[in-house]
C-alpha positions in Angstrom: 104.1 115.0 95.9 107.8 115.4 95.4 107.1 119.2 94.7 106.1 120.0 98.0 108.5 118.2 99.9 111.7 120.0 100.8 115.1 119.8 99.4 116.6 117.6 102.1 113.3 115.2 101.8 113.9 115.3 98.0 117.4 114.1 98.4 116.5 111.0 100.4 114.3 109.5 97.8 115.9 108.1 94.3 114.9 110.6 91.6 112.2 109.6 89.4 110.4 107.7 92.4 107.1 109.5 93.8 107.0 110.4 97.1 103.9 109.0 98.7 102.3 111.6 101.3 99.0 111.3 103.2 97.1 114.6 103.3 95.8 114.7 106.8 93.7 117.7 106.4 93.4 121.4 106.2 94.5 124.0 109.4 92.6 126.9 109.8 92.6 129.1 113.1 89.6 129.8 115.7 89.7 132.8 118.1 89.4 131.0 121.6 90.4 127.6 120.9 92.5 126.2 123.7 96.5 126.3 123.5 98.1 123.0 122.0 94.8 121.8 120.4 96.0 122.0 117.1 99.4 120.2 117.9 97.3 117.6 119.6 95.0 116.9 116.5 98.2 116.6 114.2 99.6 114.0 116.4 96.5 112.1 116.6 96.1 111.9 112.9 99.6 110.8 112.6 99.2 108.1 115.5 96.0 107.0 113.1 98.0 106.8 109.9 101.0 104.9 111.8 98.5 102.2 113.0 96.9 101.6 109.3 99.1 99.1 107.6 97.1 99.7 104.5 98.2 103.3 103.8 102.0 102.9 102.2 102.8 106.7 102.8 106.3 108.0 103.5 105.2 110.9 105.3 102.0 113.4 106.4 101.2 116.7 105.0 98.8 119.3 106.3 97.7 122.5 104.6 97.8 125.9 106.2 94.7 128.1 105.4 95.6 130.9 103.2 98.8 128.8 102.0 102.0 130.4 102.2 100.7 134.1 102.5 99.6 133.2 105.9 102.9 133.4 107.6 101.7 132.4 111.4 100.1 128.8 110.1 102.8 128.2 107.2 105.9 128.4 109.6 103.8 126.5 112.4 104.3 123.1 110.9 
């Protein structure tokens, strides 16, 4: 997942070494959802991954509905 990491994240890992990431899900939007629910779900997923010692990951990834074209969700995280 090195290609999806930011430049500063790529600099922290030696060249040629893969960056292991956990894809925790796909984020979309729904009108009427309580404010802060998305943030709470991301925090909950991060805590679950952190507690699991069998997952050797360097970070978490979350895909946004529509990818970079959906500016609101893409810049949110």
